[in-house]
N, C-alpha and C positions, 0 to 999 in steps of 0.2 A: 483318500479326501473325495476326490470326486464321484465318487461311487454314488453318495445321498442325493448330489443334486442332479443328477442323471437318473436313478430311480424315483425321485419329486417330478423329474419331470413327463418319465412314466406314468405315473400316476395321475395326472391333469391330463393324460393323452388319452387314461385307458375309456374305452369306450364302455366301460362297466359302471364308472364315475357316471358317465353322462348318462347310465339308464338309472341309476341311482339319484342322481340330481332332481331327473326327470319325473321319478316316483314322490321324493319331498314336491316341485311344482304341483304334479298332479294331488295331492294330496289338501293344496288350496284351490285348486283351480275348479271344483263344480258349485259354483256359486250358485247357481240357479237349484240345485237341490235343495236350498234352502226357503224356499219361496214358501213353501208351506209352514214355517216355523213365523218367517214376517210377516206372513199376509196377513195371519189377524189382527196383529197390532197396527198394519197399515189401515184396515181395517174399521178398527173401532176409532182410532183416530184422526180420521180422515171421516167418518160416517159413510161408507162405501157400502155399496150391494154386491152381491154376488156379482153379478155380469160385471157390475166393474173389475172387480178385483181379477176376473175370468179374462177382462181385456191386457190387466198389468200382466199375468201370466200370459198371456198369447206375447206381447211387449218383449217380457224375459226370454220365452224361448225363440222368436226371433233375432233378437239380441246372442244367445245362446248357439245361433245356427248357422246366422249369415255370415259366413265369412270369405265372399269373394274377394273385398279391401282386403281382409287379412290376407289372402293367397297372394297378391300381388303388392302388398306391402311386404313381403317375406320373402321375394324374389327381388324386390328394391333394396330394401334395409339389409346390414347384419340382420343375424338373428336375436342380438344381446337387445339392437335399436326395437325390432319390432316383440319383443319383450318391453321394451321399458313404453311404449303405446299404448298397450295391454294393461300394465298396470295404474298406465296414468288416466286411461279410461275408465276404469272399473271407482277408483280414488274417487273422482271426477260426479259419476253417476251416482252411486248409491252413498256419497258423502254427503250429496244437495238432500239425496232421501230422507236420509238420516237428519238434516238440519231441517226438514219438513215437518218430520213427525213428532220431532221432537220443540217444535214452537219456537226455534232459530230463526227458522228461514218460515217467507210467507206462502201461504197455502195457493199452490199452483195449480191451471185445471186439469184434469182428467190427460188429454192428451199431452199436454209438457209431462206430467207424471210417467207414462209412457213410454217419452224419449229417452228420459233420465237412467228409467231400469231398463231399456236396452242399452244405452250406453254404457252403464255397469256392465250387466252381465257381458254384453260384444266382449272386452277384455277375457273374457275365459277363451273365447275363440282361439286367442293370440298365445297362450297357454299350451291348449291345447293343440294347435298346429305345429307349434316349434317343439314338444316335445316327440310329438308321432313322427313327424317327416326326420329329426336325429337321432328316433332310436331306431325307426325303419330301417334308414340309410345305412345306419351302424350294426344291423344286424338280418339281413337282409335274407336270411335264410331260416328267421326263426318271428317271420311275422303273426301267426299265432300268439304264443306265448307273450310275447313284448307288447302287442295292441290291448289284449285284454288284460293283462298287470296294468299298464301305463289308465287305462280308463276305467276301470278298477280301482285305484287308489284315487281316479276323479269322482268316482261312485260314492266313495266312498269319504269324501272332504264333507260330507254332510254332516258322518256323526262326529268326524276329529273336530271341527270347530263347535259343534254341539257341548261335546266335554270342555274342550275351554272356555265357551263362553260359559260353564258353570261356574267354573274356576273365576272368572273375572268377575261378573254380577249377575246370578241368574234369576233375583226376581225384576231387574228392569230389561223387560223383552228389549226394548228398543235400544239395548246396548245392544244385541248382537246383531241390527245396522251398520252400526259404526266399526265392528269387529269384519264384516264383509266389507265396509269400502276399503279398511285400513290393511287388514292383515294377507291376502294374497299379494295386494301389490308393494310389501314391503319385502315378502318370500321371493317373488317375481325379478324385484331387483338386485337382492342379494345372491340368486342364482343365475341371473343372464349371462356371466363366463363362463360357465359352466356346462348349458344344454347346448350344445352344437354337434354336427358331424367333424366326428375327427379323422383322422386319414389314419393310414396303416391295415392290418389285416384285417380282412369283416366277415370272413368266412368261419365254417361252425368247426370250433378248436373241441380237444376231450373236454377242458373245464368251463365248456358251458352248460350241460348237464348238469354237474354238481353244483352247479350253481343259481341255473334256472330253481332244480330244483329247492334249495337253502329257502330262495326267493319267496318261492310258492309253500316252504313252512311257515316263512316270517308274516304271507299274507292271512295264513287261516289261522297262525297267533294272534293275528293283531285282531281278526273279526272276531273270534273267542270273545278278548280280554274285549273289545268293544261290548259286546253283545253283552257278556256277562254284568262291566260296570251298570250300562244304562239297566240294566234288569236292578239294580240292587239300589242305582239311585231314585226306580221309581218307586220300588216298596217302602225301602226303609230312607230317614230323611240323616241323611248323614252329616258331618261337621265340616267347616271349612278344610280345615286341615287333614281330613279323612281324603277330600275332592282331589287337595294339594298333591297328597300320594299320589292318586291312582292318577290325575294326568299327565306329574311327571313321568309314571309308568308307560304312559303312553307315547310320551316322548322317546324313550329310552329305545323301545319296541322300534318305533323309525325310523332310529339312529342306526341299527343292529346291520340293515346288508350293506352299510360301508365298508364292513369287515373283507367286502368279497373285491373289488377294486384295492385294496389296500395288503389284501392278501397276494393278489395276482400280481401286483406290483414290485414289491418288495420280497416275495420270495425270492433262493438264489437258482431256481431253475426255469427259467427262460431261453426257450427257444424262438423265442420272437423272430430276430434277423434270417434263421433260415428260415420260417414260414412265410416272410415277406419276399425271400427272395423269389419264391416257387409262385408266389401271389402277383409279382411284379411278370416271369416270364408265363402265367399264363394270360395274362393282360394282354400280354405282345404278339401271344398267339391268336386271341383273338381278333384283336387289331389290324393283325397280319393275314386275314382271312381272305382267300384268291375270289377273284372275280368266277370262277366256277364254282367254287363251295356257295356264292351267293345266288349261282342256277343253279344248283341243286337243291337251292332251299324254292325256287320259285316254283320248279318240278314237286317237291314234295308240298307246295301249296295248293298244285292242279290236283295231286293223287286226293285231298281233303274235300275240292271242289266237284271233280270228275265220279269219286268213287259212289255203288249204290247204297238206299240209307238202311237196305236189310243187312249189307254188310258189318254194322257193329254187331249184330245179333248173331253173328258167327260164333263158335268156341275161339278161343285167344291163337291154337296152332293156327285154325285154316283162317285166321282173320288174316292171322301175317303173309301168308301165303299169297294172298289173295289181293293183298296190298302191292306185293313186292311184284308180282306179276303185274300189276299195272302201272307201278313204277318203271318199270322195264319198259313195259311196249310208251311210255310216254316220255322216254329217253329218246328210244330210236329214233319215234315219229320226230320231235325236234328237233335232232341230229340230220335226218335226212330230209328236212324241210316242209316235211307232210303237215303238220300239224304246226301254227304259230303260240308258242305258249304265251298266253294272254298276260300282261303285265296287273301287279295286284293293284285294286281301287282302294285297301285299307287295310289293316290290320286284322288277322284274327283272332278269336277269343285266346289269351292266354299270352297273346304279345301286349307292347305299348303302346295306350289309344289314350288322343286328348279328349277331352271332355265334348267335343263338338263330334267327334267320332262314336263316343259312348254314349250321346245323346238319343245314336238316331236307332240301338242294340231296342231289343225285347228283351235282352237277359239285362239290362241295366235297370230299365224298367220296371219290371217284373221283382227285383229286389228294390227298389225305391218305392215301389207300393206295398209291396209286406213288410217291408221297415216300417212305412207309416205310418200301415192299420196297426203293427206290433205294438212297438216302443210309443207311438200315439196315444193308444190307450194307455201305456205301462205311467206314460208321462202324466195322464190327466190325472191319474190315480196321484201321485209324486203330489201335483202343483195344487190338488182339492184333499190332502191327506188332512190338514188344520181341521176343515170345514166336516169333514166325511167323521174325523171320528169325536168333534162335539158334537154332532147331529144322535151319534148312537150310545152318548152320555159319558165320553172320555173329557175329563177336563184338561187334560195336560197333552196337546200335540206332541210335542219335542219328546215323547220317545219314539212314537209311532215316525216321526220321519226318520230321528237314529234307526231305528230298527231297518226300515226301509233302505234306509243308506248303507246299512253291513251287508244285508242279503244285494243290494243291486252291486255293491264288491265282490261277494261271491259266485253272483251269476258273470260279471264277466270275466274274473279270474277262471272259472270254472266252464266257463261257454268257451274261451280259446283253448283250455288246456283239452275240453275233450271234442272240438271243431278239431281240433290238431292230430290227436287221435284217429279221428275219422278219417282224414286224408293223407294222415304218414301212413298209415295201419293199412287201410285199408282204400287209398285211391278213390274215395268215395267223395261225391262232394261237399263242401264245407256246410252248405243248409241245411240239409237234411238236420242235422242240431239246431237248425233254428227253427224249421217245421213244428218240433221234437217240444219246444220250449214255448212254440207260442198255443201250443195245445195243453201245455200245463198253465199257461195265461190265462186260459180260458177260463180256467176253473176257481182260480183267483178273481176274476169278477163274480161268477157265482157267488163265493162265501160273501164280497162286500157287498150285493145286492140281497143277499139275503138277511144280512145284521145278525147270524143268530150269538149266541154269547161267545166271547173267544174268536168272532170272527176276524177282528180285524187284526189280530196278529199273527194268523194264517195269513191270511188273506196279505200282509203289507210281505209276509216270507216266498209266497209264489209271484208273487206282482214284481217283486224286488231284483229276485233271481234269471226271472223271466226277460224283464225290460235289460237287465243289464246284458245279460248275453247276447241281446239283440246288437248291443255296440262292441263286443267282441269278434264276434262273428259277421256282420255283413261286412265293415271295411277290410277285412282280411281277403273275403271271398272278392269283393272287387277289386283286392291289389293282384289279385291272384287272375280273375278274369280279364282284367283291361289294364294291368302292366303296373309297375312301381315308376316311371318315369314323370308320370302326374298324379302321383296319386295324392298330393296336397289340393289340388281343385275337384279331385273324382269324390273324397271324404268329406270336402266341405259342401259338395252337392247332396251327398247323401243326409247329412244333417238337416239339411231342410223338411226332411221328413218330420222333424220334431215339433215345431212350429205347423205345417200343416196339418199332420194330426191334433195335436192338441188345440185347432182352428176350430177344426171337426168336432171334437169331441169334449172341448171346455170351453171354447167359448160361443159353442151354438148350439151344442145338445144339455153339458151338464148344467151352466148356470143358467141356461130356459125352464130346466125340469126344476130344478131348486127352488129358483125367486117364484116359478108358477106354486109350489106346495108350500112355502114358507107364507106367500100372501093367501092362501086358502087357508091354512091353521090362522091368521094372525085375523081372519074372518071368520071364523069358526067354519070352517068348510066350505061356505057360502058363496057363490061366485054373484060378483058382482059387474052389472055392464062398464062402470067406471074404469075398470080395473086398468085397463092398458093405459089409459090417463094417466091416473094416478102412479102408476110404474112410473112411467116415464117421465113425468113430475118428481119424483123424489131420486131419478137419476139424477135431473139437471139441477135443483138443487137443495140436497143432499140431505134428506129426511131423515130420520131413524133407521138405519138399517134391519131388514126383517130377517132374525133365523127359522132355520126346518129344526125339527127336530125328529128322531124316530130313522127308518130304514127305507122308509117312501122318501125321500130325499133325492137317493141317488139308485134307487132300487131301478128302475127303468132305465137309467144311463150304464151301468154298468152292466143289465145283460145286454144291450145295444153293445155293448164294445166286448160281450161275449163271444158276439155273433160276427165281429170284426175281426177275431183274432183268430176265428177259425177258417176265415176266407184265408188271411194271410199266413198260417199253414199251406191251404192249398195251392194259396201260390207259389208257395217256398218247394213245394213238390214238385211241380212245373218246372222251377227254374231247376231241379234237380235232374229230373230226366232231361232236361235238355242240356244239358252241361254234364254228364256221366262221362262221356268220351275226353272232355277236355281235362279231366281231372284224372285219367286214368292217364293219358299223355304224359301228365306233371308231374305227378308220382305213382304210376302203375312200374310193374317188374322190366326190365329190358326187353321181356317176353313179349310184353303185353304195350309196350310201348312202340312209337314213331320210329322205322330204321333208319336210320341215316347211313 
C-alpha cells in the first residue's frame, strides 16, 4: 500500500515533470509574438498610424526583454510567487488594453498605451526566467537541448494561441486580446507549484537520450500538425465542429510528453538510490578539495596567461608537450620562490562570471551586438508582419503570424540541436551555427524586399528559422563562456538585444519609411512642403491612418536589415575565432584538453 504514495512523490519530484510543465508554460508565454495579429485591430480602433504602432511594438519588446526586476524578484520571492507576479502583470496590462479597444474603458494617450503594453508583456519575462532557470539547473549537462526546446515552445505559442482563438471566436479580432490577457495568466497560476528546481540526481542518465529524442519527435509532430492545420484553415472554410476537433488534437499532442515522467517514476527498474549516493560522494569530494589543488588551479591559470599565442596553432601532441613543459617550469619557479604567482583578478572564459565581470569582456559584447543585429531584424519582421502582408495584397495576416511562429519554434529546437552537435561532436564554438543562420536570414530579408509572388511564405519560413535559432544558441553559448551561477542575470541582459534591435529597425527605420511611402501614395506621389507638419498633426490629433501598398513599403527596410545580418554573421565568426580554445578545453578529448 505504501509503494504507490512513494511513486507519486517520486513523480512530483521528477525533473522531467518540471521540464514538461515548463514546456506547457512556455506554450503560453510568447505573448509578444502575437503583436503582429493584434496590432491591426489596435491601429484601426484607435486610429493610429504606423509610427505609433511601432512605438507600441518597442514598448512590447522592452516589456518582453527588460528582466532586471524579474531577476531580483526571482531571488527574493519563491519561484511560484514570481509566476504569480507575472500572471498579474499580464492580466492587468493586456486586460486594460482589451477594455480600451472594445470601448469598455476610455481611450488613453499613446504613452499610457505603451505603459500598458509594457506591463502586460513584462509578465512573459517571469514565465521565461522561471522556466529556464529551473530546467537549466535540473539539466546542467544538457543546456543546448533544454534551452532550445523551452524557447521553441515559447516561439510556438503564437500559433497555439491563434488556433485556440480560431475556436473561441474568429470573426471578433478583439477577442484575441482577451485571450492574451486571460489565457497565459491562468496557465501560469495552474503550473506555479510544478516549475521549480528539484533536488536529487542532475547528471546525465542513460534514459535522457531516449527522453530527449521522444521530445524532439513530439516537437516535429506538433510543428507539422500546426502547419497543416493553418494552411487548411487558410485555404478552406471549415465549420466550427471541424475546428473544435483540430484544436482537441492539438491539446492531445501537447499532453503526450507527460508520458516521460510517468514512465520514469512508475517503472519498476529504478536505480535512483545508488545514483544519488554516487552524486553525494562526488559532491563531497569536490567540497573537500585541498589547498594544494587550489594552488594547482592557480598555476594552470598562469599557464593560460604565459603561453605564447602561436602555441594554439601547433598540433595537439606538440601543444600538449609544450604546455606540460611550461607548467612544470611554473611549478618549480613557484616552489623555489623565484617567481611569485600572481593572484587572479577575475574568472577566465568558461568559468562563472558575474554580470559586471562579463560586461567588460569583448566576447560578451560581440555576442550581444551579433544578437542585436540578427534577432532584432527578425523581430522587426514579426512585429510588422500584419502590415507587411497587407501591403503585398494579403487580407489575412494571421496565417503568416502563425506560420512564422511555427518556423520560429523549429528554428529554436533545431538551433539547439545543431549547435549541440557542433560542440559535442566537434568541440567547436557554438556560435558558428549562429553565423550560418544569420547568413540564411539575409536571404529571407531579400525575399521580403522583392515582394515576389509567394515571397511572404518563403520569407516567413527563413526569418522564422533564423530568428528562432538565435534564442537557442546565444543563451547556451553565454552559459558556456560565462558560467551558470549567474545565468539568470546574463540571460536577461542578452534579451535587451531584442528591444534595442527593434528600436533601431522598427522604431526608426521601418516605420519612418512606411509612413513616408504611405503619404506619397496618398498624395499621388507628389511631395508637399507641409508633409512633416501634417504628419505630426495626424499623430497628435488622430487623423485617419494612412496605408501603404506594394513592395515599396518595406523594400529599403528589408535590404538594410539584410546588410546588418551579414555584419552580425561576421561578428559571430570573430567570436568563433576568439573562443575556439575555450571550447576545445570544455568539450575536447582528453588528448586536447588541459592537463590536470
